[in-house]
C-alpha positions as CSV (number, residue, x, y, z in Angstrom):
1,M,0.0,0.0,0.0
2,P,1.4,3.4,-0.9
3,L,1.7,6.0,1.9
4,S,0.3,9.5,1.5
5,A,2.7,12.3,0.8
6,S,2.0,14.0,4.1
7,A,2.8,10.8,6.0
8,Q,6.2,10.5,4.3
9,Q,7.2,14.0,5.4
10,P,7.9,14.0,9.2
11,D,8.3,17.8,9.3
12,A,4.9,18.6,7.9
13,P,2.8,20.9,10.1
14,Q,0.0,19.1,12.0
15,P,-3.5,20.7,11.9
16,A,-4.3,22.6,15.0
17,L,-6.8,20.9,17.4
18,A,-10.0,22.8,17.8
19,E,-10.3,24.8,21.0
20,P,-13.2,23.9,23.2
21,L,-16.1,26.3,22.8
22,S,-16.4,28.9,25.5
23,Q,-18.4,32.0,26.0
24,P,-16.8,35.2,24.8
25,P,-15.8,37.6,27.5
26,P,-18.4,40.3,28.3
27,S,-17.9,43.5,26.5
28,H,-17.7,45.4,29.8
29,A,-17.5,44.8,33.5
30,F,-21.0,44.8,35.1
31,W,-20.0,47.4,37.8
32,D,-18.6,49.8,35.3
33,R,-19.0,53.6,35.6
34,T,-22.2,53.7,33.4
35,N,-24.0,51.0,35.4
36,L,-23.0,52.6,38.7
37,L,-24.4,55.9,37.5
38,L,-27.6,54.3,36.3
39,F,-28.1,52.3,39.5
40,S,-27.4,55.3,41.6
41,E,-30.0,57.3,39.7
42,V,-32.6,54.5,40.1
43,G,-31.9,54.5,43.9
44,V,-32.2,58.3,44.1
45,L,-35.4,58.4,42.2
46,R,-36.9,55.6,44.3
47,G,-36.1,57.7,47.3
48,L,-37.8,60.7,45.7
49,D,-40.8,58.5,44.9
50,Y,-41.0,57.6,48.6
51,A,-40.8,61.3,49.6
52,S,-43.2,62.5,46.9
53,T,-45.8,59.9,47.9
54,R,-45.5,61.0,51.5
55,N,-45.9,64.6,50.4
56,F,-49.0,64.1,48.4
57,Q,-50.6,62.0,51.1
58,A,-49.9,64.8,53.6
59,R,-51.8,67.1,51.1
60,G,-54.9,64.8,51.2
61,R,-54.3,62.7,48.1
62,D,-54.6,58.8,48.0
63,E,-52.1,56.3,46.6
64,I,-53.7,54.3,43.7
65,L,-51.0,51.8,42.9
66,L,-50.3,50.3,46.3
67,P,-52.7,49.4,49.2
68,D,-53.0,51.8,52.1
69,D,-51.6,49.1,54.5
70,V,-48.3,49.2,52.6
71,V,-48.0,52.9,51.9
72,N,-49.0,53.9,55.5
73,N,-46.4,51.6,57.0
74,F,-43.1,53.6,56.8
75,A,-40.8,50.6,57.0
76,G,-42.9,48.5,54.7
77,F,-43.1,51.3,52.0
78,A,-39.3,51.9,52.3
79,A,-38.8,48.1,51.8
80,V,-40.9,48.2,48.7
81,E,-38.8,51.1,47.3
82,A,-35.6,49.2,48.1
83,A,-36.9,46.0,46.6
84,A,-37.8,47.9,43.4
85,T,-34.2,49.2,43.2
86,A,-32.8,45.7,43.9
87,T,-35.0,44.2,41.2
88,S,-33.8,46.7,38.6
89,V,-30.2,45.9,39.4
90,G,-31.0,42.2,39.3
91,L,-32.7,42.4,35.9
92,S,-29.7,44.3,34.6
93,Y,-27.3,41.7,35.9
94,W,-29.3,38.9,34.3
95,M,-29.2,40.7,31.0
96,H,-25.5,41.3,31.4
97,R,-24.8,37.6,32.1
98,T,-26.9,36.5,29.1
99,G,-25.0,38.8,26.8
100,H,-27.7,41.4,26.3
101,H,-25.6,44.4,27.1
102,S,-27.7,47.1,25.5
103,I,-30.9,45.7,27.2
104,E,-28.9,45.7,30.4
105,R,-28.6,49.5,30.3
106,W,-32.2,50.0,29.0
107,V,-33.6,48.2,32.1
108,S,-32.3,51.1,34.2
109,I,-33.1,53.8,31.7
110,V,-36.8,52.7,31.5
111,H,-36.9,52.4,35.3
112,I,-35.5,55.9,35.7
113,S,-38.0,57.3,33.1
114,V,-41.1,55.8,34.6
115,T,-40.1,56.6,38.2
116,G,-39.1,60.2,37.3
117,F,-42.4,60.7,35.6
118,G,-44.2,59.4,38.7
119,V,-42.2,61.7,41.0
120,A,-43.0,64.7,38.9
121,R,-46.7,63.8,38.7
122,N,-46.8,63.3,42.5
123,Y,-45.4,66.7,43.2
124,A,-47.6,68.3,40.6
125,L,-50.9,67.0,42.1
126,K,-53.2,69.6,43.6
127,S,-53.9,69.4,47.3
128,K,-57.3,68.2,48.3
129,H,-57.5,70.0,51.6
130,M,-60.8,71.7,52.2
131,V,-60.7,75.4,52.6
132,P,-62.2,76.3,56.0
133,A,-65.5,78.2,55.7
134,A,-65.3,81.9,56.4
135,P,-66.7,82.9,59.8
136,G,-70.2,84.4,59.5
137,P,-71.2,87.9,60.7
């Protein structure tokens, strides 16, 4: 049996073995400057949401999104605001880990937009306090 030409030449280069498939490295670190700024803004706006809700309640308005039992419990309402911030960071991390880096940023951007709108609306609401009747003659 004849041998092939490459088998007769001992110095012939051998084909490279295929590297095992691995995930490409992320395009940026999760805790980079942009995400830190976005997460900070989400946290600040959630704090402003807490303050604006308290403000409009003091002016006689009612919360329509959350039950009164939650909103009137100072610690419970603060926990809801903290949980909303943590959820936003968690969703961003999930998008980062699955390689959806632009969606990772948009999670925070949408959260900032919606919460900012809510804060502005809360402060813009008119007070419902009744004007005391003028004393009679």
